N, C-alpha and C positions, 0 to 999 in steps of 0.2 A: 203093200202100199205102192211099191214100184211097179208092180204088174198093173194095178189100176191106173197109175199114171200114163200107161201106155196109150190109152184112149186119148188122153190130152196131148201127148207128144205127136200123134199121128193125125190130129184134127186138121181139117182143110184150112189153108190159110196161114200155116206156119205154127200152129199149136194154140190151143185154148188156155188161157191163163188159169193158174192154180193160186189160191192163197196159201203160201208156203208156211206162213205163221200158224194157220189153222191146222195144216197138215202136220207140223211138228208137234203142236200141243196134243193132238190125237195120238200121234206115234208114241211120244214119251210117256204119255199116261198108260197106254197099253204095255210098254216095256216095264214100267215100274209095278203095274199090276201083276205081270207074269213073273218077274224076277224076285220080287219081295213077298208077294201074296199067293202066287201060283193061281191066278184067276184071270179070265179073259174079259177085259173091259171094253172090247170093240163095240158092242151093241150100245153101251151106255156112255161111251167116251164124250160124244157131243154134248149130251145133257149135263153131265158132270163139268165140262169145261165152261158151258154157258153159265152154270151156277157159280163156278169159281171166278169167272171173269166179272160177274156182278158183285161178289163178295170183294174181289180185288179192287174194283173201282169205287165202291161205296166205302170201304175201310180207308182208301187213299183220300177221298172227299172229307171223311171224319178227321184224318190225320191233319189236313191243312185248315180245317174249320171244326174244331172239336167242341162245338156247342149246337144244340143242347146235347146232353149226354145221351149214350146209346139206349138207356132204358126209357126215354121219353118217346112216346109213339108218334113221332112225326113221319111223314111218308118215307123219307130216306131211311129211317131206322126200321120201319116195317118191311120195306123192300130187302134190307140187309138180313133181317131176321128170317124172311121167307127163303133167301138163297142159302143162308146157313142150314136151315131145316132140310133143304134139298141135298146139300152135302152130307149132312148127318145121316140121311136115309141110306145113302150109298154105302157109307162106312158101316152102319149097323147091319145092313144086309150081308156085307162081306164077313163080319165077325160072326153073326148068327148062323150062317150057312156053315162056317167052319166048325162051330161048336156042335151043330147038328151032325156033322160027319164024324166028330169025335175021334180024329186020328191025326198022327204026326206026319205032316208032309215035308218036313225038313226045311222049311222056309221060315222067313222072319215072323209071319203071323203065328205059326206053331211055337216058335221060340217065346213069343210074348204071352201067349196063352199058358204055356207050360212053365214059365219063369216063376221061381220060388225064392223068397228071401232066405239067405243062408242061416239066419239067426232064428227067425219066427216061422219059417216054412209057409209063410202067407203069400199068395199069389197076387197079381194085380187086380184091382177091382175094375168093374165095367167101364168106369170113366177114364181110367188110366189107359186101358187097352185102346178105348176109342180114340183118345188124344194121340196116341203113338201112331196109330194107323192113319188118322187124319193128317197129321204132320208129315208122315212119309209120302202119302199120296200127293199132297199139295206141294210140298218143297221138292219132292223127287221128280216131278215132271215139268213144272212151270219154268224153273231156272235153265234146265238144260234145253228146253224147247225154244226159249227166247234167245239163248246163246247160238243154237244152231241156225236159227232164222237169220240173226245178224251176221253170221259167218257166211251162209250162202249168199246173202246180199253182197257182202264185201268181196267175195270171190268173183261175183258177176261184174263188179266195177273195176277190177284190177287183173286184166288178162295175162300180165306177166307173172303174177303170183299164182293165178289159176293154172297157167301152163306148167309151172314148176311143181305145183301140187299133183297135176296129172302125171308128170314124169316120174314122181316118186311112187305113185300108185302102180304105174306100169312096171317099174323096176321091182317093187317089193311083192305085188300081188301076181304079176304075170297074167292078168285077166281073170283070176279067180276071185271068189268072194273072200272078203277079210274075215279072219278069225282071231281069236285071242292070241295066238301065236305070232301074228304079224304086228301086234300093237307096238312093241318095243322098237321095231324097224320103221314105224311111220313117224320119224322125227320132225320132218318139215310139216306134216299134217298137224302134229302137236303145236308147233310154232304158229301155224295159222290160227288155230283155235285160241291159243294163248293171247294172241294179238287181238282177236275179236273180243275176248273177255276184257282186255285192257280198254278198248275203245268203247265198248257197250256192255259194262258188267251188269248182269241182270239184277243183282243185289246192289243197287247204286247208293244205298244208305244204310248204314248200321247203327242202332242205338244201344248204348251201354249206360247202365246205372252206376253212379259213384256210391260205393257202399261206406265211404268215409270221406272226410274233408281231404282235399288234395290240392295241389298246385301244378299247373302246366305252363312252363315258361313264363311265370309271373302272374298268370291268371289264377285267382282263387276259384276252386271248384267245391261248392258246398256239398255236404253228404246229401244223398238221395237226389242229386241232380241227374237229369238225363243228358248224356253227351252224344251227339250225332257226328259220325265220321263217314266221309263220302269217298268210296273208291273211284267213282266217276271223276271227281275233282282231282284226286291225287294222281290218278292214272294219266292225267293230261298235264300235270305240273311240269313246267320247263326245267325246274331244278333236278328233276330225275329222268327226263326223257327228251332226248334231241328230236326236234320236229314232231312234237306230240300229237298233232292232228293227223299225221301221215300213217297210212296203214302199211307196216313194215314188219312182217313176221320175223325177219332175220334178227331183230332187236332181242329175240329170245333165244338166239344161239348161245351155247355155252361160253364163248369167248366174250360176247356183249353182256352176259348176264352176271359174270363173276363178281363184279364190283358193285352191283346194284343194292342199294339198302333193302333190308328185308321187307319193309312195309311201304315201299314204293309201289308195290303190286300186291293187292290182297283181295282178289275177286271172291275168295271163299272165307273171308274174314281171317282170323288168326288167333293164336294163343289157345287157352283152354276151351274157347268157344268156336274153334275152327270147324267149318262145315263138316259133318260126319260123312257126307256122301261125296267129298271131293275127288277121291280115287275113282269111285263108281262113275261120277260125271265125265272125267277125262276119258275113261275107257269107253263109255257109251258114246260119246261125241265123236271120237276118232273112228269107231267102227261105223256109225250112221254116216258120217261124211264120206268115208271111203266107199261104203255100199252104194250110196246115191251117185257118187262120182263115177263108179263103174259102168253106170247105165245112162246118165244124163249129165248135160250141162244146163244150168239154169240161168235164165236172163230176165232181168227186171222189165216188167211191161213198160214201154215208153209212156211217159207222162204220169205214172203212178207216183203220188206224193210219198216221200219217205221222211218221217220224222218220229222221234220217240215220244212216249207217254210215260212220265215218271209216277207210276202207281206203286204198288208194293215192289214190282219189278219194272225194268226198263223195257216196256213192250213197244213194238212198232204201232203207232196210233191208228194208222189206216190198214193194218195187216201188211202183207208183202206179196203183192200180185206179180207172179213170174211166169214165163213161159219155158217150156222143155225142149231141149234139143238132144237127140241121141249122141251119145259120146263120139261116135264115128263121124258125126256132122262137122263141117267146118266151124270153129269158134267164132 
């Protein structure tokens, strides 16, 4: 990806803009395909992402206006079903190809196909395997891509933070490409990403179902009620955060984090439903940010509108058009 960006960075007139949001979506989809399923999704990444974006947007429309039901064949629902079929075809192709190869590749897909119930010895049925792969593909790329996009945008708007970020990379990496051995030493890089997750949590709203009658601070919660909790709102609450609208990675230093309530910050949810990929996402984000910053500085295209769109995730509504400067260039 960075080699391909070279053509944009050297374009006459100071660089041809790139939609960094689209770049991050394709990158993270390829990463999750390679790391979890040992497959190369580069050729189909764009088609999968377009189908996923349609599902994302149409489900969001249904969430805000849940009538008529999804089984009523109005145009919106037909478009949604067509997009879902496109996603299903990708997933079914991945599973069928692995079954045809009939060998253990030591990845998550092999684990799913070989899993057996300890008591019955029964494996997963086709639908169960399908749903697991679909969930990992969709959740495993969208949230990280969105977070990386917002992080790169915030760095471009805060030169003091960006400069300290580059100082840490120079000290830790010494001009080399980052590896897993460097991750623990990239502490400021992690603070930058955590602060981006605070301001723009990709999962901006979580739903939970009350399994029994309950009461929260005097409010009666009937059984089977749906409760919605928003990290976006909590992450900007002045009771927990000083100057909550300010981008300040230092607020995640050990000294300033020690007395913070546990659920003042929950970009990966929490409790028994904590995101299963939280450690993977943090590792991936630090490596991607450090790798990009070893080659380029990114600048928002002047005049490009930046606003979020609250779909299933908090995406940039108009993408994120940015120009590239070689790292050696003057910031």
